[in-house]
Short mmCIF file of the C-alpha atoms (twelve columns), coordinates in Angstrom:
data_MODEL
# 
_entry.id   MODEL 
# 
loop_
_atom_site.group_PDB 
_atom_site.id 
_atom_site.type_symbol 
_atom_site.label_atom_id 
_atom_site.label_alt_id 
_atom_site.label_comp_id 
_atom_site.label_asym_id 
_atom_site.label_seq_id 
_atom_site.Cartn_x 
_atom_site.Cartn_y 
_atom_site.Cartn_z 
_atom_site.pdbx_PDB_model_num 
ATOM 1  C CA . PRO A 1  51.095 117.997 147.746 1 
ATOM 2  C CA . LYS A 2  48.998 116.035 150.229 1 
ATOM 3  C CA . ASP A 3  45.816 116.620 148.216 1 
ATOM 4  C CA . THR A 4  47.171 114.835 145.136 1 
ATOM 5  C CA . VAL A 5  44.991 112.081 143.679 1 
ATOM 6  C CA . TRP A 6  46.858 109.687 141.399 1 
ATOM 7  C CA . MET A 7  45.397 107.070 139.052 1 
ATOM 8  C CA . GLU A 8  47.327 104.647 136.869 1 
ATOM 9  C CA . GLY A 9  45.933 102.591 134.026 1 
ATOM 10 C CA . HIS A 10 47.056 100.136 131.380 1 
ATOM 11 C CA . ASP A 11 50.335 100.792 129.503 1 
ATOM 12 C CA . GLY A 12 51.239 104.059 131.211 1 
ATOM 13 C CA . GLN A 13 47.922 105.881 131.256 1 
ATOM 14 C CA . THR A 14 47.930 108.278 134.204 1 
ATOM 15 C CA . VAL A 15 45.790 110.959 135.798 1 
ATOM 16 C CA . ALA A 16 47.066 113.344 138.465 1 
ATOM 17 C CA . ILE A 17 44.693 115.748 140.197 1 
ATOM 18 C CA . ILE A 18 46.095 118.407 142.532 1 
ATOM 19 C CA . ALA A 19 43.208 120.498 143.819 1 
ATOM 20 C CA . SER A 20 45.373 123.024 145.672 1 
ATOM 21 C CA . GLU A 21 47.166 123.835 142.393 1 
ATOM 22 C CA . GLN A 22 43.987 123.718 140.291 1 
ATOM 23 C CA . LEU A 23 45.865 121.228 138.125 1 
ATOM 24 C CA . VAL A 24 44.772 118.093 136.268 1 
ATOM 25 C CA . VAL A 25 47.295 116.168 134.168 1 
ATOM 26 C CA . VAL A 26 46.045 113.326 131.952 1 
ATOM 27 C CA . ARG A 27 48.255 111.012 129.887 1 
ATOM 28 C CA . LEU A 28 46.312 108.576 127.688 1 
ATOM 29 C CA . GLY A 29 48.934 107.484 125.176 1 
ATOM 30 C CA . LEU A 30 50.611 104.085 125.030 1 
ATOM 31 C CA . THR A 31 53.753 104.179 127.165 1 
ATOM 32 C CA . PRO A 32 55.334 100.768 127.752 1 
ATOM 33 C CA . ALA A 33 57.240 100.498 131.054 1 
ATOM 34 C CA . LYS A 34 60.448 99.579  129.210 1 
ATOM 35 C CA . LEU A 35 60.714 103.183 127.964 1 
ATOM 36 C CA . GLY A 36 61.326 104.426 131.511 1 
ATOM 37 C CA . TYR A 37 58.626 107.101 131.413 1 
ATOM 38 C CA . ARG A 38 58.161 108.683 134.864 1 
ATOM 39 C CA . PRO A 39 54.918 110.686 135.028 1 
ATOM 40 C CA . GLN A 40 55.728 111.854 138.565 1 
ATOM 41 C CA . THR A 41 58.714 113.761 137.164 1 
ATOM 42 C CA . MET A 42 56.531 115.516 134.596 1 
ATOM 43 C CA . VAL A 43 53.846 116.428 137.142 1 
ATOM 44 C CA . GLY A 44 56.509 117.754 139.526 1 
ATOM 45 C CA . ALA A 45 57.954 119.943 136.770 1 
ATOM 46 C CA . LEU A 46 54.495 121.308 135.943 1 
ATOM 47 C CA . VAL A 47 53.826 122.196 139.590 1 
ATOM 48 C CA . LYS A 48 57.226 123.909 139.799 1 
ATOM 49 C CA . ALA A 49 56.534 125.857 136.584 1 
ATOM 50 C CA . LEU A 50 53.280 127.184 138.037 1 
ATOM 51 C CA . HIS A 51 55.173 128.940 140.823 1 
# 
């Protein structure tokens, strides 16, 4: 959604805030890029599951 706020930190830490969905997703664990982790995929699945 257009109201998504996305923050990325060191070693895969991410925060996604989607006000229109009343959703906040926080990932603080160590996730090296070589593992291919895609937080956008997870957030998209969560939004889909809410509907």
